[in-house]
N, C-alpha and C positions, 0 to 999 in steps of 0.2 A: 124680668126685673134686672137691674144692673147694680153693681156694688161700688161703694166709695169707701169701704172700710180699710184702714191701715194701708199696706203697700199694694192692695189688690186693685188693679185697674178696672175699667168698665168691662164687665162680662155679661153677655145676654144669657143668663142661666136662671133656672128655678131657685126659689129661696133655699131649698134644702142643699143645693149644690154650692150656693154662696156661703151658707153656714159651714159647709165642708172646708172651703178655702180659708175661712176665718179660723176654723179649728186647726188647720195646718199652720197658720200664722201664729196664733195666740197660744194654743195649747202645746203644739208640737215644736214651736220655735223654729220653723223652717225659714230659710232666707227668703227675701222678697223675690229673687229670681226663680227660686224653686217653686214658690206658691204660684207665680205667674205661669210657669211651665205647666203645672197641674191644671190651672185654669184654662189655658189654651187647649190642652188635650181634651178636657171635659167639654169645653164649648164646641170643639170640632165634632165630637161624638153627638152632642145635642143637635147640631145642625144636620148631621146625617140622619138622626132619628126623625127629625121634623119632616123630612122628605118621605118617610114611611108612616106618617101620621102617628108617630109616637113621641114621647117626651120623657125626660128624666123626672119631670114633675109627677109622673105616675110610674115609678120604677118597676112595679109588678107587671106592667105591660111590656117591659123590655126582656127579650129572651136571648138565648145563646145564639140563635140564628142571626139576630141583629148584629151581635158582636162579630160573628164570622163574616157577615156581609160587609161590615165596616172594614175588616181586615182586607177583604178582597178588593174593596175600593182603594184602599191605601196602596195595595200592590199595583193596581192599574195606574195609579198616579205616579208610580216610581219612587215611593217613599222607601228609604233604606230600612232594612230589617231591624237594625238597632233602634231606629226611631219608632218603628211599629211596636217593638217590645216595650219601649218606654211608655208609649200611649196605653198599652195594655196594663202596665203596672199602675198607671194613674187611675185607670178605671177599676182595677181590683181594689185599690185603696179607697176609692169613692164608695163602692158597694159595700165594702167592709164597714165603713163609717155609717152608711145608711142602715145597715142591719143592726149595728151596735146601738144606734140612736132610736131604733124602733120605727124607722121610716120605710123599711123594706124587710121582707122575709125571704124572698128568693135571691138567688145568686146566678145571674146570667153568665158570670165569668167562669163558673165551674166547668172544667173539662176543656177550656180554651187554652191551648199552650202557646208559647212564644214561637215565632218563626225560627227555623233553624238558621243559626248565624253562619255566614261565610267566615272561614278562618282568615283573619286579617291581623298582621303584626303592625305595631306602631311604626309610622314613618319617622325617620330620624335624619338629621344633618350630620355630616362629618365635622370634626373639630374646626377645620379651616373655614367651612361654610358658616358654622355658628358664630365664630369670631368675626367673620365678615359682616354679618347682620348687626353685630354690636358696635361696628365702627361709627365714628362721628360723621355719618353721611347725611343725616336728616337736617332739615333747616335749623338755623340758629334761632334762639328765642325760647320762650316758655314751652311751646308745644313740642319742639324738638327735644328739649330736656326731659319732658314728660315721657315721650316715646322711648327714649333711651333707658330711663329708669324702669318703665314697665317691662321692656324686653329683657333687661338684666334680671328682674325678679323672676320672670318665667324661665329663663335659661340658667341663671345663677343659683336659684333656690328651688326650682321645680314646682312653682305654684300652679294650680289650676287657674284658668283665666277668671273664673267666678270668684276664687279666693282673692286674687289680686285686686279685682274691681270692687270687692266688698270692703277692702281695707279703708280705715279712716286715718286721718293725720295722727290721732292719739295712739294708734297701734304701732307707730313707727318710732324707733329710737336707734338711729344709725350708729350712734356711739357704742351701743351694747354689742353689736355684731350678731344679734339674733333677732328673730321675728316670730311673734306669736300669731298663728293663723287659725281661723275657725274653718274647719274643713267640712266634709260631708257628714251628715248626722249630728251637726253642731259639736263635733269632736275637735278639741283644740290640740294643736301640735306645735312644737318649736322647731324652726328651721334656721340654719345659719345664713347670714348675709355675706356674700363674697365682698372682697375689697372693692371690686368694680361696682357692685350694687350700692355699697355705702357711698362711694363718690357720686354716682349718678343720682341717688336719692337726695343727698345734701344739695347738689346743684339744682335739682328740680324744686325742692322745698324752698330754696332761697328765692325762686321766681314764681312760686305758686300764686302769690298775691296778684300777679299780672293778669290772671284770668278774671272775668267779671263774676266773682264769687260773692255770695252773701255771707255775712259774718257767721251765721249759724251752720253753714255747709261744712261738714267735717270730712267729706269724701277725700281720699288721698289723690286719686286720679280724676281730673276734671276734664269735661268736654269744653269746646270753644265757647259755649254759652254759660259756663260756670257750674253746671250740674254734674252729677256723677257720670263718668265715662261709661258707656254701655258696651255690650259684647260686640255688636256690629261695628262700632267705631274702633274698638280694639283690634278686631280682625283686619280692618282696612289698614290700620297702622302697621301691623306686622307684615301684611302683604306689600305695603309700600317700602318698608325697610328691606324686605327680601329682594324686591325689584332693584333697589339702589345697589344692592350687593351682587347683582347679576344672577340671582337665583329665581326659579319659577315662582310666580306669585300665588301658587297653590299652598305656599308655606303658611301655616296657621299658628295661633298661640299654642295649640296642643303640640305642634311640631317642636317648639322650643322646650316644652316640658319633657317630651319624649327624648329629646337630645340630651337633656340634663341627666336622665336616668341611664341612657345608653353609654354616655361618656364616663359616668361614675363606674359602671360595671366593667367597661373596657380598661379602666385604670386600676382595677382590682378591688373595688368596694364589694363588701359582701351583700348578699341579696336581702337579708333581714334589715340591714341599715338603710338600704335604698327603699325598702317597703315603708319604713318609718318616715323617711324624708318625704316620700310621695303621699303619705297618708292613705295608703291602700289598706283596706280591711282584711283582704285575703292575700296570702303570699302568691297564689296562682295568678293573680292579676299582675303582679310585678314580674313573674316569670316570663311573661310575653317578651320582655326586653332581652332575656337570655337567648331566645330564639332568634331575635334580630341580630345579636352579636355573633351567634354561631353562623348565620348566613354570611355575614361580612367576613368572618375568619375563613370560611370555606371558599369564598370568591378570591380572597387574597392568596390562599394556598393554591387554588387552581391556576392562578395567573403567574405564580412565582416559583413553585417548587418543581424541580425536574422530574420527580416521581409522578407528578400529576399530569405531565404532558402525554397526550395520547399519540402513539406512533401510528403512522399510516402503513397498513399492511399491503 
């Protein structure tokens, strides 16, 4: 069966799993993008189970070995460990819902741990590189103004790409100099708008009507067809802007957010304030950026300080 409820797209899933997605949407208040991510993860597991003559329609027939075999397949496919952990989290949430709803008694997720993550620190631009991305190099017109406004929010206010794309026109008041953002877990936070962001937003909003937009569409950032801009389109926009600035096109929206945090810390901002601005639940998440800055400081020391020079014996 497939779903047409709320923001949930067509998923080939049993009714119990579709009810789970509706539960996330209606009762938990998760964003459409989050609900869709859960749906994709569960649907992928259901397709895997079907090749083993099993189905989530009969959850008691699903066991721990199925889950571990699913992980092994993801590993063979080259899926990143962070993505594998997210899929496991989706399945844990699903089976917890099934048990609480009386639709299952067993828990095939018990004893299945997340893959050990490789230590990776966030990738960041230096200040000159970040400013180069923000230059007026994109095409003139509404789409160029949109691209600049989006990039400024990511770098100037440290928004997650999902937070920026979820914004509606009514959420924006450039004159106030602040922005209310609905972050992870439906937790609202207030972030400042830089002067550059205010200018870019005002310029874009003045031309937003040039998109083929329906009167009832309230999305702030619009695609070429007038609907809400999606993550893939946003990633291509940032890649294009990076290319125009002469930077590798591996630059992503997350890179701009990481650069926001890194540059604040380099300029003396305290860790707790940066944590609040980023919307991190745990301080340890924000502390990753201090490792990045330490590495940069060490490289600068090695390159410049006479005591760091190794003498040839």
